[in-house]
N, C-alpha and C positions, 0 to 999 in steps of 0.2 A: 625459506619460511616454510612457518611452522603453524598448523590447526590444531587449535582447540574447541573442542568439541565444548557449547553453551547450551543449548538445547536441545536434546534430543528428539526423536522423531512421534515417541509417546506423547511426549510434553505439548510439543505443536499439534497433536491431535486434541488432545486435550484441553487445549486454550480455543484453538477452532472451535470446537463443540461449544465452549461456554459463551463462546464470543456466539456464536448463531444462534444458543439460545437467547441473549439479551437484544439483539436484533430483530428476531424473530417478534419478542414482546414490544420493543419500541416502535415497530413499524408495523403493526397487524393489522394496522387500520387502512396504511395504503403501503404496498412493497414498494421497495428501493429499485433503483436502476445501481446495480454493482458497477462502477470502472474499473479496469485496473490499468494501472500505468506502467505501459510496456516494460521490458522485460521482466522485472524484477519479483512482480509481485502476481504473475500468472498464474503461478501454482497456489497459491496464499486462495485467487479469486474462484478456481476450481474446487478447494476442497472446501470452502465457505459455500458455496453457490451449494452444495451437495449437501451440505448439514442444515440449512437453512430449512426449513418446511413453508416459509409462503415463496410465491410464484416471482423469483427476483427476474429481472434481466439482466442480461450482463455482457458489457461493452468491454471495449479496449483503449486506449491515447499511447501514443509513443510521442515523447518530447526526447528532440535531439539538442544537449545544450554543447556550449562549447568546453574543450574539455579542461578539467579544474577549476571550473567557473559554473555559477548556476544561472547564466546565462541563456535563455531559452534563442536558438536556433531556428528551431522549427517545431510543430504540434501538429501530429496527422491523428484524425478520429479514424479508425479503421472501417468504421461505418457511419452513416450520415442519422445517427439513433436521434429522437427526440429526448428532449429532457423537458419543456415545456409541459407545467405546473407537476410535475415528476418530483419527490424527495431521490436527489443522487450520496452516494456515499463514493470515496474516490478512497480504492485502494493505491498504497503505494508500499516498496519493501522497508527503505529507512525514511525518518522524518530527520532530517537534517538541521538546516537554515530554516526550512519552511517557504523559504523564496518562491522556488518552484511549484510549490502545496498551493500559496495562496495565489498566484499566477492563476492556475488552474481552478483552482475553484472561485473566484472571480469569473473567471471566463464563462464557469457555467452558471453561475447564477444572473450574469449578463444575458446568456442562453435561454435563461425563463423558467430555470429549475426551481421549485417549490421550495427545494432546502439541499445546502451541501454540507455532506460531513469527512469526516477525514480520518481515517481507518491505517493504521501503520501495521506493520508487523515487526517493526522495532522503531520505536521513539525514543529520541536522543532530545528531550526539552532542554538542555543544559547547553545545546549547539545553535538555541534559536537567532535569528537575526531579524525577524519579523513577529509579529503577534500572534499566528497562527497558531494552533493547538489541536493534535490529535484528541479525538473527539473518543476512540477508542485505539486499544493496542493489544498485540498478544504481550509485546514482551517491552518494556521499558530500562533503559541504561545509559551509562554515559561514555563515553569513548568508545574505540575501536573500530575496524573493520569488519565485517559478518559479509558471509558467504552460505549456499547451501540454501536451499529450500526456496530454488529458484533465483537467489542471489548471486550475482558472480562478482569476481574480480579479473579486471583483464581477460575478457572471454572464458573461465575458468573456475569452475566449485558450484554450478549451479546445479546440479547434476544430486548432490548430495542428500539424503531425504534426512539431515538433520542442519541444524544452522552451527556453524564457527565463528570465531576470531582468529585473525591472522593475525599471529603474533610473531615480533620481530621484523617487523616491516613499517619502515614511514611512510 
């Protein structure tokens, strides 16, 4: 297995700062609740929250899926956080099919969220199987398996300070 660096740490920091500025402008009237879908977007949540000037709330959702499938087996909220009347931004590492994201976004809307937006580290719109779209993303690409910056593959590589694509593996 070979890793090919796609986005270095400086480029990631630059994009997070740009996104933080855009979110500060978009949500200046009512700061959002940032919800990280664990584990892949946890580094992203920390960096984004620190760059934003608004007093955002940070929460986490753990989603267990059937291996090799979009079927959700279990969804756990780390705390019983309120979303009623709040704008929510769901942070995801990679948005592929959109099935899991669509389910989570609908669940948050049913829970009373004022609005629910989707924010991705990597958006892969060509792989969508639903009508969901990322409202914001750091990077958009087609294909590939990505690691680093909190994203792991088979339990490895999350610690990398950059984002790499795994090449030579199916």
